[in-house]
N, C-alpha and C positions, 0 to 999 in steps of 0.2 A: 578449362571447363570445370574442373573440380573446385577451383577457387570460387567460381560463380555460384555453384551449388551450395557450398558452405556459407557464402555470403547471404544467399537467399534464405537458407535455413536459419541463420542468425537473425535476419530481419523478421522472419515469421515468428520466431521465438519471442522477440522483443514485442511485436504487436500483440501476441497472445498474453504476455505478462502485463502489458499496459491495459488491455481490455479487462482482464480478470481483476487487476488491481483497482481500476476505477469503478468497476461494478461492485466489488466488495466495499469500497469506500462509500459509494453512493447509497448502498443498502444500509451501511452504518449510520450515515447522516439521516436517512429516513427513519431509522430507529430512534432518533432523538425525540421525535414526536409520536412515533408508533411504538407499540410494545416490542421489546427486544433488548438484547445486551449491546447497546451502541458503544459503551465504554470498552468493550472487548473487540467488536467488529471494526471500528474505525482504526485502531492501531494495527490490526491485521492487514487492512487495505493499504495503510501507509507503509507497512513493512514490505508488502509485495511491490509497491511502486518505488520504494527506496532502492530496490535492486537496479533500477533504471534511471532514477532522477535524484539529483542532489537535493533539490528543494524538499522532496518527500523524506529524505534521510534527516535533514535539519528539523523538519516538523515532527518527525517521529521521536527524535532526541528530546525535543521540547516537551512532547506529551509524556515521555518516560520520566523526565525530571519532575513534572507536575504530579504525576501519579506517585512518585517516590516521596515528594513533599507531603502529599495528602496522607500517605501511609505513616509518616513519621509524626504526624500531629495527633 
C-alpha cells in the first residue's frame, strides 16, 4: 500500500511539473508578440520541463548556447 501511495504522489508531482512548465512556456511564446520578457520566460519554462523531458533539456542547452554567443558578440 505504501508503494502505491508513493507512486501516486510521484505521478501527481510529475503532472504538476508538466502543467506548470507548459503554462510558463506558452506564456513566454505569447510574449513574443505581446509585451513582456519572452527571452527570460521561455528558458524558465524549458528549465521546468527539462526536469521531466530530455527534449526540453536539449532545447534549453541550445538556447543557452545561443544566448552565450550573442553575449560574446
